[in-house]
C-alpha positions, 0 to 999 in steps of 0.5 A, a space after each residue: 476191296 477187290 478191283 473190278 476195273 484195272 485203270 490203264 488209261 485216262 478213260 478207265 480212270 474217269 469211269 472208275 471216278 464216276 462209279 465211285 462218286 455214284 456209290 458215295 452219293 447213293 448213301 443217304 445215312 452216313 456215320 463217320 467214327 474216328 478211327 485214329 490212334 487216340 480215339 481207338 484208345 478211347 473206345 471208338 472201335 466199340 462205338 463203330 461196332 455199335 453203330 453197325 449193329 444199330 443200323 442193321 437192326 433199324 434196316 437202314 440199307 442206304 446207310 454206312 458207317 465209316 471208320 475214318 482217320 483222326 478228326 483232330 478233336 482228340 480231347 473229345 474222343 471218341 469223335 463221331 459225325 452223323 448225317 449229311 449235316 455232320 452233327 458232332 458227338 464227342 465222347 460217345 459211348 456204345 450205349 448212346 448209339 441206339 438213340 443217335 441212330 433213331 433220333 439223328 439218322 431216322 428222325 433227322 434231329 440231334 440228341 441235344 444231351 450228347 452234343 458239344 457244350 461250349 464252355 463260354 456260351 454254355 450252349 449246345 452246338 449241333 454242327 461240327 463246323 460251328 464248334 469253335 475248335 473247328 470253326 477257324 480251321 482251314 483244312 488242306 493236309 487234313 482235308 480227308 480226315 473224317 471224310 473217307 475210309 482210309 482203307 477204301 481206295 474208291 472212297 478216296 477217288 470219289 472225293 477227288 483222289 488221284 485227280 491231280 495225278 491224272 491231270 498231271 499225266 494227261 496234260 502237264 509235263 514234268 517241268 510244268 508240275 515242277 513249276 507249279 510247286 515252285 510258284 505255290 511257295 510251298 515250304 517244307 513242313 518238317 523242320 526249317 521250311 526250305 522251299 520245296 520247289 527249289 529242292 525239287 529243281 536241284 534234283 531234277 537238273 542232275 545228269 544222273 538218270 536214277 533218282 529217288 523221292 522219300 517221304 519222312 514219316 519219322 516224326 519223333 518230337 515229344 507230343 507230336 502226332 501230325 504226320 501220324 494222323 495224316 498217314 492213318 487218315 489219308 494214306 492215298 494222299 501221301 502216295 499221290 504226292 510222292 507220285 507227283 514228286 517222282 513224275 516232276 523230278 524223273 524218279 521211278 522209285 519212292 520210299 516212305 520211312 515210318 517210325 516204329 511206333 506207328 503200327 496203324 499208319 504202317 498198316 494203312 499205308 501198306 493197304 493203300 500201296 497194295 490197292 494202288 498197285 491193284 488198281 493200276 496207280 502204281 507200276 508201269 505205264 500209269 494211266 497209259 503214260 510212259 511213267 513208271 513208279 512204285 513205292 516201298 515202306 521202310 520201317 524205322 527202328 525208333 531212333 529220333 536221330 533218324 528223322 535227320 535227313 542223312 541218318 534217315 538215308 543211312 537207315 534205308 540203306 541198311 546202315 546204322 542211323 547216323 548223320 553224315 557230313 553234308 559236303 554235297 546236297 542230297 539233291 545231288 548225291 542222296 540215297 545210294 549216291 543218287 539225286 534224292 528229294 526228301 520231304 515230310 508227310 505234310 509237305 507231300 500231302 499238300 502237293 496234289 491240292 496244289 496241282 488240282 487247284 493251281 499254285 496261285 490258289 495255294 499262295 493266296 492262303 497264309 502269308 507272303 513268306 509262308 504260304 498255305 496252312 500248317 498242321 499242329 498237334 496242340 498238347 500240354 496245359 490247354 483245354 482242347 488238345 488235338 490236331 489243328 490245321 490253320 492258315 499260316 499267319 494266325 497268331 499264337 493267341 488265336 490258336 490257343 484261345 480261340 481254337 483250343 479254348 485257352 489254358 486248362 483250368 483258366 490258369 495264367 498262360 506262361 509260354 508255348 514250346 514250338 518246334 519240339 526239342 529243337 525249338 524254343 519257348 515263346 512267352 506271354 509277351 509274344 502271344 500275338 506273334 504271327 505263326 509263320 516260319 520267319 516270325 518264329 525264328 525272330 523270337 528264338 524258336 522255329 516251326 519244326 514239324 508242328 508240335 505245340 506244348 502249352 504251359 501255364 504258371 505252374 510250369 518250371 522253365 528250368 525243368 522244361 530245358 532240362 527235360 528236352 536236354 535229357 531227351 536229346 542226350 538220350 537220342 543223340 547217336 554219339 557220332 560227334 563229340 560236341 553233341 555227345 559230350 556237350 549235351 551230357 555236360 549241359 544236362 548235368 548243369 541243368 540237373 544241378 540247378 533244379 536240385 539246388 546245387 547250381 551256381 551263377 557260373 553255370 549259367 555262363 557255362 550253359 551259354 558257352 556250351 550252346 555256342 559250341 553245340 550250334 557251331 560244331 555239331 555234325 547234324 541239326 539234332 546237335 546244332 539246335 539242341 540248345 534252343 530250349 535252354 537259350 530261349 528259356 534263358 532269354 525270356 525266363 532268366 529270373 527263374 534260373 537265378 531264383 533257383 540258384 540264389 533263392 533256392 526256390 522253384 516258384 512253379 513247385 516242380 523241382 522238389 528239392 527247391 519246393 516247400 508247400 504251405 497252406 494259407 490260413 486266410 484262404 483255406 476253407 477246411 474242405 478236406 480235399 487235400 487231406 484225402 489225396 495226400 499220399 503220405 498223410 502229412 496234412 492235418 486239420 479238421 473238416 471246416 477247420 484250418 489245415 497245416 502241412 508237415 513239411 518234414 514228411 511232405 514228399 512235394 508231389 503237388 497233389 494237394 495244390 492241384 486239388 485245392 479249388 481255393 488256391 490256398 496251397 502255395 509255394 513258399 
């Protein structure tokens, strides 16, 4: 959009804000189509274009179709919100659009057959706010996802965007902004939960006048896409947070480090930066103040280790992304030896809301030691996958069962991996654990950036540990011996156990290696790498021992330790297993008893997954 107003003063901003609000309020018919990466893959662009065509054909001049950021309910994509009431339609197809436009936009009624159907009540639920997935969420970091067009700066301004920046530059000193962040209790959302205000204070107090603020958008945990969703859906919110951070600590330059695999986030951020410059929110004397600030995007090369702070700095400086010894804190000597504040995407996007609403408001949400909300990407063996934002302090049970619908297929819950490869598995006995920084540490896991992988009874915990160890061994930069060699040795031991070559002595070796990694690794990748191994040994040691002593994987995952058999008392002879077997190793007539030829069976598990009668088990 070409700017008609260049914002050079606070009065210019107020005029632009009023115009943007009037433009938005004049729209009587609104359709918000999810344009996040997940929904795009599910066909949301075709749905978006179908709405544009249907609205034009209906002659609705006061209607608009927004291509928004991720709505969160990825499992129901393409997700669409229609009308002022925000009727929720999931898995919408282009051929459904004409009926939705006629019935919902024109006649004001939902199309019942296309509404979300709750599995528990069997009822159709029209409004998004009443859908269980959304009902218990409290959205701060995701507040504009699904609400605005992320590529329209005036749409952002109309709903409150850049208001916090205007408030700070017109009526607050840098010290007051810093004090507000300190008082809010905001802790970093990217890893260990370090107090954000304390980090900012350290940088602000340095005598060196050149300082930097950096946004870490290099989330690389398997199954994690929280920061991706925010950058795609609310890029201006990230910019505004960086601007406020720069103002608070006296920085004039900010960087956003975005992982290579996020092209849509990169594009939206660059468009936002270009628009912010054009409108006068970036550059010299912002809003008539003496505050100069600009932002540049740096594209990561796809290395997981570059999510580590010192490796990220090295990458921005043009060097290999390898960690450095942290004899001196980044707040004292960071990027190019200057005081630097590094926070992740979710941390930055919370800052404008703290300034707008006050630190006490933010602190009233969550728990005493973990204020605010947290965004999680919930994946794995769960009914409703997607992005979820809930108050700190919600229990694991509430998150998995009340928000995300429970374990897929109603199978028994076994555990949840939190914190990605650096975290640990939390078993059923801790289902009612409060989700906050301190509680997760106490049970051997961590918050991390917010990835949650739900596991059922058909998950092998030894294989989980092996998988994360393999991932980290491949992503290790190789600079320090404990991480480089320790992870490969640990991977070899876990591989032996999953392939039937394990011994009880190897468990002791795993524990010894874990101590070395924690104590001697150069960076957090190595020092936390053993967490999945140690947490599974802590809570599921019997599975390790069963693999070694009984040569059996109860979950049926480790092929060398798995034998499937059909229970003749339970088998109904439905023939479903025969149809899916890739090697034709199952014999039996329809409605008769079936058998598996174990000499031919490749132990793929398709037969067991297909059987509706639980007749195929591991023996």
